[in-house]
C-alpha positions in Angstrom: 0.0 0.0 0.0 1.5 3.4 -1.0 0.6 6.8 0.5 -2.1 7.5 -2.1 -4.2 4.4 -1.9 -6.3 2.7 0.8 -6.0 -1.0 1.4 -7.8 -3.5 3.6 -4.7 -5.6 4.2 -3.6 -5.6 7.9 -0.4 -7.5 7.5 2.9 -6.0 8.7 5.1 -4.2 6.3 8.6 -2.9 6.4 9.7 0.4 8.0 9.5 3.3 5.6 12.9 5.1 5.3 11.3 8.4 6.4 10.1 6.9 9.7 13.4 7.5 11.5 16.7 5.7 11.9 15.8 3.4 14.9 16.9 -0.2 14.4 13.6 -1.7 15.6 14.8 -5.2 15.2 17.5 -4.6 17.8 15.1 -3.0 20.3 15.8 -4.4 23.7 12.9 -3.0 25.7 9.9 -5.1 24.8 7.6 -3.4 27.3 6.1 0.1 27.7 3.3 1.9 29.6 1.0 2.3 26.5 0.6 0.7 23.1 -1.1 3.1 20.7 -2.4 1.1 17.7 -2.6 3.4 14.8 -0.2 6.1 13.7 -2.6 8.5 12.0 -3.0 12.0 13.2 -5.3 10.8 16.1 -2.8 8.2 17.3 0.1 10.5 16.9 -1.5 13.4 18.8 -2.5 11.0 21.6 1.0 9.6 21.9 2.4 13.1 22.3 -0.1 14.0 24.9 0.7 10.8 26.8 4.4 11.6 26.7 3.7 15.0 28.2 2.4 13.1 31.2 5.5 11.0 31.5 4.2 7.8 29.9 6.4 5.6 27.8 4.6 5.0 24.6 5.0 2.7 21.6 3.2 3.5 18.4 2.3 0.5 16.2 1.1 0.7 12.6 1.3 -1.5 9.6 2.4 1.4 7.3 3.9 4.8 7.2 2.6 7.3 9.8 -0.2 9.5 8.4 -0.4 7.7 5.1 -4.0 6.4 5.3 -7.1 8.5 6.2 -4.9 11.3 7.6 -3.2 11.8 4.3 -6.3 13.0 2.4 -8.3 16.0 3.5 -8.5 19.7 3.0 -6.1 20.2 5.9 -8.5 22.3 7.9 -8.3 22.6 11.7 -11.9 23.8 11.8 -12.4 26.0 14.8 -15.3 27.5 13.0 -17.3 24.3 12.1 -19.4 23.9 15.3 -22.2 22.1 13.5 -21.5 18.4 12.7 -22.4 17.2 9.3 -26.0 15.9 9.7 -28.0 13.6 7.5 -30.4 15.5 5.2 -33.9 15.5 6.6 -36.0 17.0 3.8 -37.4 14.8 1.1 -36.4 17.0 -1.8 -32.7 16.8 -0.8 -32.9 13.1 -0.1 -34.4 12.4 -3.5 -31.8 14.6 -5.3 -29.0 12.6 -3.6 -30.7 9.3 -4.3 -31.1 10.1 -8.0 -27.5 11.3 -8.3 -28.5 14.9 -9.0 -26.1 16.4 -6.5 -22.3 15.9 -6.4 -21.9 16.2 -2.6 -22.9 12.5 -2.1 -22.6 9.3 -4.2 -24.1 5.9 -3.3 -23.0 2.4 -4.1 -26.4 0.7 -4.2 -25.1 -2.8 -3.5 -23.6 -1.5 -0.3 -26.9 0.0 1.0 -28.2 -3.1 2.8 -25.2 -3.2 5.1 -25.1 0.6 5.5 -28.8 1.1 6.1 -28.8 0.3 9.9 -26.1 2.9 10.5 -27.8 5.4 8.1 -31.1 5.0 9.8 -29.6 5.9 13.2 -27.6 8.7 11.6 -30.8 10.1 10.2 -32.5 9.9 13.6 -29.6 11.6 15.4 -29.9 14.4 12.8 -33.4 15.2 13.9 -34.3 18.6 15.5 -34.7 16.7 18.8 -31.3 14.9 18.9 -29.0 17.1 16.7 -28.5 19.7 19.5 -26.8 17.0 21.5 -24.3 16.5 18.6 -23.6 20.2 18.6 -23.1 20.3 22.4 -20.8 17.2 22.3 -18.7 18.4 19.4 -18.3 21.9 20.7 -15.6 21.3 23.4 -13.4 19.4 21.0 -13.8 22.1 18.3 -13.2 25.0 20.7 -9.9 23.5 21.9 -8.8 22.2 18.5 -6.2 24.8 17.6 -5.1 25.5 21.2 -4.2 21.9 21.6 -2.5 21.5 18.2 -0.6 24.7 18.3 2.0 23.8 21.0 2.6 20.5 19.2 3.1 22.3 15.8 5.5 24.7 17.5 7.5 22.0 19.2 7.7 20.0 16.0 9.0 23.1 14.2 6.5 23.1 11.3 4.7 26.4 11.7 5.5 26.9 8.0 2.8 24.3 7.1 0.1 26.5 8.7 -2.1 28.7 6.5 -3.7 31.2 8.9 -6.1 32.8 6.4 -9.1 30.6 7.2 -11.5 29.3 4.6 -14.4 30.7 2.5 -17.8 29.2 1.7 -19.0 30.5 -1.6 -22.6 30.2 -2.9 -24.3 30.3 -6.3 -28.0 30.4 -5.5 -30.2 32.6 -3.4 -31.3 29.6 -1.4 -27.7 28.6 -0.5 -26.9 32.2 0.2 -29.7 32.5 2.7 -28.8 29.1 4.3 -25.1 30.0 4.5 -25.8 33.5 6.0 -28.2 31.9 8.6 -25.5 29.3 9.6 -22.9 32.1 9.9 -25.2 34.0 12.3 -25.9 30.9 14.3 -22.1 30.2 14.5 -21.5 33.6 15.9 -23.5 32.6 19.0 -20.8 30.0 19.7 -18.0 32.5 19.5 -17.1 31.9 15.9 -15.9 34.8 13.7 -17.8 34.8 10.4 -17.7 37.6 7.8 -20.5 37.7 5.1 -19.0 38.8 1.8 -20.6 40.6 -1.1 -19.5 39.6 -4.6 -17.0 42.5 -4.8 -15.7 41.8 -1.3 -15.2 38.1 -2.2 -13.2 38.9 -5.2 -11.1 41.4 -3.3 -10.3 38.8 -0.6 -9.7 36.0 -3.1 -8.7 37.4 -6.5 -7.9 33.9 -7.9 -11.6 33.2 -8.2 -12.8 33.6 -11.8 -16.2 34.8 -10.7 -17.6 36.1 -7.4 -20.9 34.2 -7.7 -23.4 35.6 -5.2 -20.9 36.1 -2.5 -19.5 34.1 0.4 -18.8 33.7 4.1 -15.2 33.9 5.4 -14.3 32.0 8.5 -10.9 33.4 9.5 -10.4 31.5 12.8 -9.7 28.2 11.2 -6.2 27.1 10.2 -5.2 25.0 7.2 -2.3 22.6 7.1 -0.8 22.7 3.7 0.6 19.2 3.8 -1.3 16.9 6.3 1.1 14.0 5.9 4.1 16.3 6.5 2.4 17.3 9.8 2.0 13.6 10.7 5.7 13.0 9.9 6.7 16.0 12.0 4.6 14.7 14.9 6.3 11.3 14.6 9.8 12.9 14.6 8.9 14.9 17.7 7.5 11.7 19.3 10.7 9.9 18.6 12.9 12.8 19.8 11.0 12.6 23.1 11.9 8.9 23.5 8.9 7.3 21.8 9.2 4.2 19.6 7.4 3.5 16.4 7.2 -0.1 15.1 5.5 -1.9 12.3 2.9 -4.4 13.4 -0.5 -5.9 13.0 -3.2 -4.6 15.3 -5.2 -7.8 14.9 -2.6 -9.7 16.9 -3.5 -7.7 20.0 -4.2 -10.0 23.0 -5.0 -9.6 26.6 -2.5 -10.8 29.2 -2.7 -10.8 33.0 -3.1 -7.0 33.7 -1.4 -6.2 30.4 -1.7 -6.2 26.6 0.5 -7.5 23.9 0.8 -7.1 20.2 3.0 -8.8 17.6 5.4 -6.5 15.7 8.6 -6.7 13.6 10.4 -6.2 16.9 8.7 -9.2 18.4 5.9 -9.4 20.9 5.5 -6.0 22.7 3.8 -5.6 26.1 2.1 -2.7 27.8 -0.1 -2.0 30.7 -2.6 -0.1 28.5 -3.5 -0.2 24.8 -5.4 2.2 22.6 -7.3 1.5 19.4 -6.7 4.6 17.3 -7.3 2.7 14.0 -9.6 5.1 12.2 -11.9 3.2 9.8 -10.4 -0.1 10.9 -11.3 0.6 14.6 -14.7 -1.0 14.2 -13.1 -4.2 12.9 -10.8 -4.5 15.9 -13.6 -3.7 18.3 -15.8 -6.4 16.8 -12.9 -8.9 17.2 -13.0 -8.1 20.9 -16.8 -8.5 21.1 -18.0 -4.9 20.7 -20.6 -4.4 18.0 -20.6 -0.7 17.2 -23.1 1.0 14.8 -20.4 2.5 12.6 -20.5 3.7 9.1 -17.9 5.1 6.7 -17.9 7.9 4.3 -15.3 7.6 1.5 -13.7 10.6 -0.1 -11.3 11.4 -3.0 -8.8 14.1 -3.9 -6.6 15.1 -6.8 -3.8 17.7 -7.0 -3.5 20.2 -9.8 -0.8 22.6 -10.9 -1.2 26.1 -9.7 -1.4 29.2 -11.9 0.4 32.5 -11.5 -2.6 33.8 -9.5 -3.7 31.0 -7.2 -5.9 30.5 -4.2 -4.9 31.8 -0.8 -7.8 30.3 1.1 -9.5 27.0 1.1 -12.7 27.4 -0.9 -15.9 25.4 -0.3 -18.4 25.4 -3.1 -21.5 24.8 -1.0 -23.8 24.2 -4.0 -21.7 21.5 -5.5 -20.3 19.8 -2.4 -16.5 20.1 -2.9 -13.5 22.0 -1.6 -10.3 23.3 -3.2 -7.4 23.7 -0.8 -4.0 25.3 -1.5 -1.3 22.7 -0.7 2.4 22.7 -1.0 2.0 20.1 -3.8 -0.5 22.2 -5.7 -4.3 22.8 -5.5 -6.1 19.9 -3.9 -9.6 19.2 -5.1 -11.5 17.2 -2.6 -14.9 15.5 -2.9 -17.9 15.1 -0.6 -19.0 11.7 0.7 -19.3 8.4 -1.0 -21.4 5.9 0.8 -19.8 2.5 0.0 -18.1 -0.4 1.7 -14.6 0.6 2.9 -12.6 -1.8 0.7 -14.5 -1.8 -2.6 -12.5 -0.5 -5.6 -12.4 3.2 -6.2 -15.2 4.9 -8.2 -14.1 8.6 -8.5 -17.4 9.6 -10.1 -17.7 12.7 -7.9 -14.2 13.9 -8.8 -14.9 13.5 -12.5 -18.1 15.6 -12.1 -16.7 18.4 -10.0 -13.5 19.0 -11.9 -15.1 21.0 -14.7 -17.1 22.9 -12.2 -14.0 23.7 -10.2 -12.2 24.8 -13.4 -15.0 27.3 -13.9 -14.4 28.7 -10.4 -10.6 29.1 -10.3 -7.5 28.3 -12.4 -6.6 24.6 -12.3 -3.6 23.4 -14.2 -2.7 19.8 -15.2 -3.4 16.9 -12.9 -0.4 16.1 -10.8 -1.5 12.7 -9.5 -1.5 9.5 -11.6 -4.8 8.5 -10.0 -7.3 9.8 -7.5 -6.5 9.3 -3.8 -9.2 7.4 -1.9 -9.7 7.4 1.9 -12.4 6.4 4.3 -13.8 8.3 7.3 -15.1 6.4 10.3 -18.5 7.7 11.4 -20.7 7.2 14.4 -24.5 7.8 14.0 -24.5 10.5 16.6 -21.6 12.4 14.9 -19.3 12.2 18.0 -16.1 10.1 18.3 -15.5 7.2 20.5 -13.0 8.4 23.2 -12.8 6.4 26.4 -12.4 3.1 28.1 -13.5 -0.2 26.7 -16.3 -1.3 29.1 -15.3 -5.0 29.4 -11.5 -4.9 29.0 -9.4 -3.2 31.7 -6.6 -1.2 30.3 -8.1 -1.0 26.8 -9.2 2.4 25.3 -10.9 3.6 22.2 -10.1 6.7 20.1 -11.7 6.6 16.7 -14.9 7.6 14.9 -13.9 11.3 14.3 -15.5 11.3 10.9 -14.8 14.5 8.9 -12.9 16.0 11.9 -10.0 13.7 12.6 -7.4 16.4 12.0 -9.5 19.0 13.8 -10.2 16.9 16.9 -7.0 14.9 17.1 -5.2 17.0 19.6 -8.2 18.0 21.7 -9.5 14.4 22.0 -5.9 13.2 22.5 -5.6 15.4 25.6 -8.9 14.2 26.9 -8.0 10.5 26.6 -4.5 11.1 28.0 -6.0 12.7 31.1 -8.5 9.8 31.5 -5.8 7.2 31.1 -3.5 8.9 33.6 -6.2 9.4 36.2 -6.3 13.2 35.9 -9.4 15.3 36.0 -10.5 15.7 32.4 -10.5 19.3 31.1 -13.8 18.7 29.3 -16.8 16.4 30.0 -15.9 12.9 28.6 -19.5 11.6 28.8 -20.6 12.5 25.2 -17.8 10.3 23.8 -18.0 7.3 26.1 -18.0 3.9 24.4 -20.9 2.7 26.6 -23.4 4.8 24.6 -23.2 2.1 21.9 -21.5 -0.9 23.4 -21.9 -2.0 27.1 
């Protein structure tokens, strides 16, 4: 598996040269305080937060750090997105998606029978009665997203990756303009800065747009990471500099021992008092192996990089009417799709990317494609739109940290701090109850 493709294979692979110079095969210490299974941005952030509390941590993954789900996103640390992505409730929108008339979502019909139980619960939690609970639960992780990432970014020495201009939502119809303006007003009640832009103000702020459309909303409080995998690699270097160890291994070999956990790796069998499942879209598989049946779903997404023009985007742009985003990255402009509802490991079907590319070319200047093929990733989603962060109910010393859906990068450091505090017996800085595993699996 390379850093642009997803794979269902869980077998160990060799250390990637960029993962540091440690000779893992010669590692003498086969025990630690904590095994963190999964070296995506969630696992990396948690490992660093545990180190800050004096814990000896070993990170275990089957591939290069940050090369799976964490590799592909718009790079936003979304302090401004206080409203989780709910399931559409009105019949008109649902029919438009079902008939393929909107590019924000794409369905694999053969996958629907297995997805429907999760989608039904997702639809229910998006109701006017339950959705406020999702907002209240997500808000603490969103509010502390940048304040928890920023010290890690500074310590890792990668401030150069941070674009501090925020992002802009643009709209093409009067209906979306009204909806976007109303959401901006609601966001301000949660302390979010949101500037509504006229067409001329939009072009003045982002001159790389070919047209101002009907206007936009600028959210300046969010930060954008212009190379998400470079951030993961920097977090890994910092982790290793602080004495942490990264090894290649297979999470499926995790086994309970007397008052401890063990996992098979290239360095042999490693032992720790505590273990964390930070496996992203594979977390549900491992939880099921241990007897936890979670109502999880997955939203797949694609991206493609394009050459930049002389005048290129300074901000991440979200085309709300067409369900895509364009983000300025170090590699070029990254065009990202909405959600594909499909089984995690089925072959790629980049239909949305093909449909939105000509639309995006009409919005800004996109050069030639830079990637040989579209990147495909999978987001792990709970029906109540909140991650699973907490203790496994029936397994002492085992912890969960996955299900962050669209907000893995955003919530990685804030949820990492919360779980580190819980694991170390500290008073949590935010209420952990909304994220407890028991809400789905006793």
